[in-house]
C-alpha positions as CSV (number, residue, x, y, z in Angstrom):
1,X,4.4,-25.3,-5.7
2,X,7.4,-24.8,-3.5
3,X,10.0,-27.6,-3.2
4,X,10.4,-29.2,0.2
5,X,12.4,-27.0,2.6
6,X,12.4,-24.0,0.2
7,X,10.2,-21.1,0.9
8,X,8.3,-19.7,-2.1
9,X,10.2,-16.4,-1.6
10,X,13.6,-18.1,-1.5
11,X,13.0,-20.2,-4.6
12,X,15.8,-19.4,-7.0
13,X,13.3,-19.5,-9.9
14,X,11.5,-16.5,-8.6
15,X,14.7,-14.4,-8.5
16,X,15.6,-15.7,-12.0
17,X,12.2,-14.6,-13.4
18,X,12.3,-11.2,-11.6
19,X,15.8,-10.3,-12.8
20,X,15.1,-11.1,-16.4
21,X,11.8,-9.3,-16.4
22,X,13.3,-6.3,-14.7
23,X,16.2,-6.3,-17.2
24,X,13.9,-6.4,-20.2
25,X,11.8,-3.6,-18.7
26,X,15.0,-1.5,-18.2
27,X,16.1,-2.2,-21.8
28,X,12.7,-1.0,-23.0
29,X,13.3,2.1,-20.9
30,X,16.6,2.7,-22.7
31,X,14.8,2.4,-26.0
32,X,12.2,4.9,-25.0
33,X,15.1,7.3,-23.9
34,X,16.6,7.0,-27.3
35,X,13.3,8.1,-28.8
36,X,12.9,11.0,-26.2
37,X,9.8,9.4,-24.8
38,X,9.8,11.1,-21.4
39,X,8.3,10.3,-18.8
40,X,7.4,6.8,-20.1
41,X,11.1,5.9,-20.1
42,X,11.4,6.8,-16.4
43,X,8.3,4.7,-15.5
44,X,10.0,1.7,-17.1
45,X,13.2,2.5,-15.3
46,X,11.4,2.7,-12.0
47,X,9.8,-0.7,-12.6
48,X,13.1,-2.2,-13.5
49,X,14.9,-0.7,-10.5
50,X,12.2,-2.0,-8.2
51,X,12.5,-5.4,-9.7
52,X,16.3,-5.5,-9.3
53,X,15.9,-4.2,-5.7
54,X,13.6,-7.2,-5.1
55,X,16.2,-9.5,-6.5
56,X,18.8,-8.0,-4.1
57,X,16.4,-8.6,-1.2
58,X,15.8,-12.2,-2.3
59,X,19.6,-12.8,-2.7
60,X,20.3,-10.8,0.5
61,X,22.8,-8.9,-1.6
62,X,23.3,-5.5,0.0
63,X,25.3,-4.1,-2.9
64,X,22.5,-4.7,-5.4
65,X,20.0,-3.2,-2.9
66,X,22.2,-0.1,-2.4
67,X,22.8,0.7,-6.0
68,X,19.1,0.3,-6.9
69,X,18.0,2.4,-3.9
70,X,20.3,5.2,-5.0
71,X,19.0,4.9,-8.5
72,X,15.4,4.9,-7.2
73,X,16.1,8.1,-5.2
74,X,17.7,9.8,-8.1
75,X,14.8,9.0,-10.4
76,X,12.2,10.1,-7.9
77,X,14.0,13.4,-7.3
78,X,14.1,13.9,-11.1
79,X,10.4,13.2,-11.5
80,X,9.5,15.6,-8.7
81,X,11.7,18.4,-9.9
82,X,10.9,18.0,-13.6
């Protein structure tokens, strides 16, 4: 239930949850990379990058959005070419 005057999408608890879940997913992606588990590592990285992009949108933080859009583009290019 949203607090008075705070939209559900602007609730800081939502961004908090997304950033920690996305971070844990990306850490799992690093672990899979260490064990050469491609493409599963990339799928986790994609989920983590999308999560952090969502946090950038929620925070209206263009720097976070930019870096994760670039990472997303690089990963998609790698998946297509590989």
